[in-house]
C-alpha positions in Angstrom: 0.0 0.0 0.0 2.8 2.4 0.9 4.6 1.7 -2.3 1.5 2.4 -4.4 0.9 5.7 -2.6 4.5 6.7 -3.2 4.0 5.9 -6.9 0.9 8.2 -7.0 2.5 11.0 -5.0 3.2 13.0 -8.1 -0.1 12.1 -9.8 -2.8 13.8 -7.7 -5.0 14.5 -10.7 -5.2 10.8 -11.6 -6.0 9.9 -8.0 -8.7 12.7 -7.9 -10.2 11.4 -11.2 -10.4 7.8 -9.9 -11.7 9.0 -6.6 -14.4 11.1 -8.3 -15.6 8.1 -10.4 -15.8 5.8 -7.4 -17.6 8.3 -5.2 -20.1 9.3 -7.8 -20.9 5.7 -8.5 -21.5 5.1 -4.8 -23.9 8.1 -4.6 -25.8 7.1 -7.7 -26.6 3.5 -6.7 -30.3 3.3 -6.1 -30.6 7.0 -6.1 -34.4 6.6 -6.8 -34.8 5.1 -3.4 -37.1 6.2 -1.8 -39.3 6.9 -4.8 -41.2 9.7 -3.1 -40.3 13.1 -1.6 -38.7 12.8 1.8 -38.2 15.2 4.7 -37.3 18.8 3.6 -37.4 17.9 -0.1 -41.0 18.9 0.4 -39.8 22.6 0.6 -37.1 22.6 -2.0 -38.5 20.5 -4.9 -41.6 22.7 -5.4 -39.4 25.7 -5.2 -37.1 24.3 -7.8 -40.1 23.5 -10.0 -41.3 27.0 -9.6 -37.9 28.2 -10.8 -38.2 26.0 -13.9 -41.7 27.4 -14.6 -40.7 30.9 -13.5 -44.2 30.8 -11.9 -43.3 32.9 -8.8 -41.4 32.9 -5.5 -41.3 29.8 -3.3 -39.3 29.0 -0.2 -38.3 32.7 0.1 -36.7 32.2 3.5 -33.5 30.9 1.8 -31.4 32.3 -1.1 -31.9 30.8 -4.5 -28.7 29.0 -5.6 -29.3 25.6 -4.0 -32.8 25.5 -5.5 -31.5 26.6 -8.9 -29.0 23.7 -8.8 -31.8 21.2 -7.9 -33.9 22.8 -10.7 -31.0 22.2 -13.2 -31.1 18.5 -12.3 -34.8 18.4 -12.8 -34.5 20.2 -16.2 -32.0 17.6 -17.4 -33.5 14.4 -16.0 -37.2 15.2 -15.2 -39.5 15.6 -12.3 -38.5 12.3 -10.7 -36.2 11.0 -7.9 -33.2 11.0 -10.2 -33.8 14.5 -11.3 -34.5 15.7 -7.8 -31.2 14.4 -6.4 -28.6 14.2 -9.2 -27.3 17.7 -8.5 -26.8 16.8 -4.9 -24.7 13.7 -5.8 -22.4 15.9 -7.9 -22.1 18.3 -5.0 -21.3 15.4 -2.7 -18.6 14.2 -5.1 -17.2 17.8 -5.3 -17.1 17.9 -1.5 -15.0 14.7 -1.3 -12.6 16.1 -4.0 -12.4 19.4 -2.2 -11.3 17.7 1.0 -8.7 15.8 -1.1 -7.4 19.0 -2.7 -7.4 20.9 0.6 -5.4 18.3 2.5 -3.1 17.8 -0.5 -2.3 21.5 -0.4 -2.1 21.7 3.4 -0.1 18.5 4.1 1.6 17.8 0.7 1.0 14.1 1.4 -1.0 11.7 -0.7 -1.8 9.4 2.2 -3.2 12.3 4.3 -5.2 13.7 1.4 -6.6 10.3 0.3 -7.5 9.2 3.8 -9.4 12.5 4.4 -11.3 12.0 1.2 -12.2 8.4 2.1 -13.4 9.5 5.5 -15.5 12.2 4.0 -17.2 9.7 1.8 -17.8 7.3 4.7 -18.8 9.9 7.3 -22.5 9.2 6.4 -23.7 12.8 6.6 -22.2 13.5 3.2 -23.6 10.3 1.8 -27.2 11.0 3.0 -27.1 14.7 2.0 -25.6 13.8 -1.4 -28.7 11.7 -2.1 -31.3 14.2 -0.9 -32.7 17.2 -2.6 -31.8 19.7 0.1 -29.5 22.7 0.4 -26.7 21.7 2.8 -24.7 19.5 0.5 -24.3 22.5 -1.9 -23.3 24.8 1.0 -20.6 22.2 2.1 -19.3 21.8 -1.4 -18.8 25.5 -2.1 -17.4 26.1 1.3 -14.8 23.4 1.0 -13.7 24.7 -2.4 -13.5 28.2 -1.1 -11.0 27.0 1.5 -9.1 25.2 -1.3 -8.9 28.5 -3.3 -7.7 30.5 -0.3 -5.1 28.0 0.7 -4.0 27.9 -3.0 -3.8 31.7 -2.9 -1.6 31.5 0.2 0.9 29.4 -1.8 0.8 31.5 -5.0 4.0 32.9 -6.5 2.5 36.4 -6.2 1.1 39.0 -8.6 -1.8 38.1 -10.8 -1.9 34.4 -9.6 -2.5 35.5 -6.0 -5.3 37.8 -7.0 -7.0 35.2 -9.3 -7.0 32.6 -6.6 -8.1 35.1 -3.9 -11.0 36.3 -6.1 -11.9 32.7 -6.8 -12.2 31.9 -3.1 -14.3 35.1 -2.6 -16.7 34.1 -5.4 -17.0 30.6 -3.9 -17.9 32.1 -0.5 -20.5 34.2 -2.3 -21.9 31.0 -3.8 -21.8 29.4 -0.3 -23.9 32.3 1.0 -26.2 32.1 -2.0 -27.2 28.6 -0.9 -27.8 29.5 2.8 -27.0 32.4 4.9 -24.9 30.2 7.1 -22.1 31.0 4.7 -22.0 34.7 5.8 -19.8 34.0 8.9 -17.2 32.3 6.8 -16.6 35.5 4.8 -15.9 37.3 8.1 -13.7 34.4 9.2 -11.7 34.5 6.0 -10.9 38.2 6.4 -10.0 37.6 10.1 -7.8 34.6 9.2 -6.0 36.8 6.6 -5.3 39.5 9.1 -4.2 37.1 11.9 -1.8 35.1 9.7 -0.3 38.3 8.2 0.2 39.7 11.8 1.8 36.4 12.8 4.1 36.6 9.8 5.2 40.1 10.8 5.9 39.1 14.4 8.0 36.1 13.3 9.9 38.3 10.9 10.4 40.9 13.6 8.9 43.6 11.4 6.4 46.3 12.4 2.9 45.1 12.7 1.7 47.6 10.1 3.9 45.8 7.6 1.2 43.1 7.5 -0.9 45.5 5.4 1.6 45.5 2.6 1.6 42.9 -0.2 5.4 43.0 -0.6 7.7 40.4 0.8 4.9 38.4 2.3 5.3 34.6 2.8 1.5 34.1 2.6 -0.7 35.6 -0.1 2.3 37.4 -1.7 1.4 40.5 -3.7 -1.9 41.0 -1.9 -2.1 44.2 0.2 -4.4 43.6 3.1 -7.0 46.3 2.8 -7.6 45.9 -1.0 -7.7 42.1 -0.6 -10.4 42.3 2.2 -12.4 44.8 0.2 -12.2 42.5 -2.9 -13.3 39.6 -0.7 -16.4 41.5 0.4 -17.3 43.0 -3.0 -16.8 39.8 -5.0 -18.8 37.7 -2.5 -21.6 40.2 -2.3 -21.9 40.6 -6.1 -21.8 36.9 -6.6 -24.5 36.4 -4.0 -26.9 38.9 -5.7 -26.3 37.6 -9.2 -27.9 34.3 -8.2 -31.2 36.2 -7.8 -31.5 37.0 -11.5 -34.3 34.5 -12.2 -36.5 36.3 -9.7 -36.8 39.2 -12.1 -38.5 37.0 -14.6 -41.2 35.4 -12.5 -44.7 35.6 -14.0 -46.1 36.3 -10.5 -44.5 38.8 -8.1 -41.3 39.3 -10.0 -38.6 41.6 -8.7 -38.6 44.8 -10.6 -35.8 46.9 -9.1 -32.8 46.7 -6.9 -34.8 48.1 -4.0 -37.1 45.2 -4.3 -34.1 42.8 -4.2 -32.9 44.5 -1.0 -36.4 44.4 0.5 -36.4 40.7 -0.2 -33.3 40.3 1.9 -35.0 42.0 4.8 -37.9 39.7 4.4 -35.5 36.7 4.5 -34.0 38.0 7.7 -37.4 38.3 9.3 -38.2 34.7 8.3 -34.8 33.4 9.4 -35.1 35.0 12.9 -38.8 34.3 13.6 -39.8 32.1 16.5 -40.7 28.6 15.1 -42.9 26.0 16.8 -41.4 22.9 18.3 -40.2 20.3 15.8 -39.8 16.6 16.6 -36.3 16.5 15.3 -35.0 19.9 16.6 -31.8 19.8 18.6 -29.3 22.2 20.2 -25.8 22.9 18.8 -24.0 21.3 21.7 -25.7 17.9 21.0 -24.6 17.7 17.4 -21.0 16.6 18.1 -22.4 13.9 20.5 -24.8 12.8 17.8 -27.7 12.7 20.2 -30.6 13.5 17.8 -30.2 12.2 14.3 -33.1 12.7 11.9 -35.2 10.2 10.1 -35.5 11.7 6.6 -37.8 8.8 5.6 -39.4 5.8 7.2 -42.3 4.4 5.2 -43.4 1.5 3.0 -42.1 2.2 -0.5 -41.8 -0.1 -3.6 -43.0 -3.2 -1.8 -40.7 -2.9 1.3 -40.2 -1.0 4.5 -37.4 1.5 3.9 -35.7 4.2 6.0 -33.1 7.0 5.5 -31.5 8.2 8.8 -29.3 11.2 8.8 -26.7 9.9 11.3 -23.0 10.3 11.3 -20.5 7.4 11.2 -19.9 7.0 15.0 -16.3 6.1 14.6 -15.6 9.2 12.5 -17.9 11.6 14.4 -16.7 10.6 17.9 -13.2 9.7 16.9 -13.0 13.1 15.1 -13.6 14.8 18.4 -10.5 13.1 19.8 -8.7 14.2 16.7 -9.7 17.8 17.2 -8.4 17.7 20.8 -5.2 16.0 19.6 -4.8 18.8 17.0 -5.1 21.5 19.7 -2.6 19.5 21.8 -0.2 19.4 18.8 -0.3 23.1 18.7 0.1 23.6 22.5 3.0 21.1 22.7 4.7 21.5 19.3 3.3 24.8 18.0 2.1 22.9 15.0 0.1 25.2 12.7 -1.6 22.7 10.4 -3.3 20.8 13.2 -4.3 24.1 14.8 -5.8 25.3 11.5 -8.2 22.3 11.0 -9.1 22.3 14.7 -10.1 25.9 14.5 -12.1 25.2 11.3 -14.2 22.7 13.2 -14.5 24.9 16.3 -15.6 27.9 14.3 -18.1 26.0 12.2 -19.8 24.9 15.4 -19.5 28.2 17.2 -21.3 29.9 14.4 -24.5 28.3 15.6 -24.0 29.6 19.1 -24.5 33.1 17.8 -26.8 32.7 14.7 -30.2 34.0 15.8 -32.1 30.8 14.9 -34.9 29.8 17.3 -34.4 26.0 16.7 -31.6 23.9 15.2 -31.3 20.5 13.5 -28.5 18.0 13.2 -28.0 18.7 9.5 -26.7 22.1 10.4 -23.6 20.1 11.6 -22.8 19.1 8.0 -19.8 21.4 7.5 -18.4 20.5 10.9 -18.7 16.8 10.0 -16.6 17.5 7.0 -13.9 19.3 9.0 -13.7 16.3 11.3 -12.6 14.3 8.3 -9.7 16.8 7.8 -8.7 16.8 11.5 -8.4 13.0 11.6 -5.7 12.5 8.9 -3.9 15.7 10.0 -3.7 14.4 13.6 -2.6 11.0 12.4 0.1 12.6 10.2 1.4 14.8 13.0 1.7 12.1 15.7 2.9 9.4 13.3 5.9 11.6 12.6 6.9 9.8 9.4 7.0 6.3 10.9 4.4 5.1 8.3 2.7 2.8 10.8 -0.6 3.0 8.9 -2.9 3.9 11.7 -5.0 6.1 9.5 -5.4 3.2 7.0 -6.7 1.0 9.7 -9.0 3.7 10.9 -10.4 4.2 7.4 -10.9 0.4 7.1 -12.9 0.3 10.3 -14.9 3.3 9.2 -15.8 1.4 6.0 -17.1 -1.5 8.2 -19.2 0.9 10.3 -20.5 2.5 7.1 -21.5 -0.9 5.8 -23.2 -1.7 9.0 -25.4 1.4 8.8 -25.8 1.3 5.0 -29.3 -0.2 5.0 -30.8 2.8 6.9 -28.7 5.3 5.0 -29.7 4.1 1.5 -33.4 3.2 1.9 -32.6 -0.5 1.4 -35.4 -3.0 2.2 -35.9 -3.7 5.9 -37.4 -6.9 7.4 -40.5 -5.2 8.8 -41.8 -2.0 10.3 -39.6 -2.5 13.4 -36.5 -3.4 11.4 -34.9 -0.1 12.3 -34.4 -1.1 16.0 -31.3 -3.1 15.1 -29.4 0.2 14.6 -30.8 2.2 17.5 -27.8 2.3 19.9 -29.3 5.2 21.9 -32.9 5.8 22.8 -32.8 9.4 21.3 -31.9 7.9 17.9 -35.4 6.5 17.4 
């Protein structure tokens, strides 16, 4: 195994291609199960159809991009389960490839990048969301690729290359926000990370702190002066966000007719996002998501001659093991001042902390989707740091065990036929999972 990875070390594009094919095939198997609308597809599929018909606004509490992507799948493959979910599968595959690219750039190691991608495929939240016509899989995909672009910009040779990559990341964050407003905090975090890293560089070089504002002689994001870069981040992301509302100007009923109407719609969205909602069976608090106390049954009904279920639940080995990895990454920084482990640990922490301050009256486990992806980055980075080049293969064993756990849960992730109406009890480790 080690020899094969060494042989592929200089061929990441080939590995990415093979990975994409394998992951996409996994997501496509029995994509039409269940054959009916499940869980929050009830909100987004009619909204997507309304976009195709340009009949009028639907599901106005969220921006439009995720529904536009679902609509694109329906336009290509029809108003059927395959059409509803095909765009989600592509976003799921893009998420896995994004994790691969991010870890490749961060660690420069094929094993670390490949293990992270495999764990993302097997973490179960990505699998379920990639086979459901909802918004969060698109949010995760754009967010991960924004991180890839910003990390790529950090390593740019300078000049135009730095600007192109930085703008690409800014546009991708705009697209993230155009799926759900949960993307907004990441724009702020990107600007904050830029300033903090530049300030750290100035301190290490024993230069005046104000030198961090200059684009000259910088080890990270060379050629990007701080203030223009942050302004470009804001302008590019905001413009990208508003461009995705273009179809709303062509509705046959209640179209947008002016920029003032577009801005008024944003205020209406804010009011809907912050309203007090009634109790929901599957609501949960942010602190419970890492513990996986309240997963969500997206579907549990008789369909196509069998009892079938789809449970949004993380892979326990990855979700709980990932928490240990985050702690280990913080320890690596505390003990060894290791920056890479600290970076992924902070990503996970920030992604969860966002929901401490977001003014939502209730939360759901699927909000943890980006955090679950960052756990799949923390695990291989922690393994890499503490293995210290000994090539003991701990991460490979962990990935193999994760595959076994994924296989164990697969029937209630994929809507496979169950024995009877009580067949789900086999997987209910905790009473709150029912």
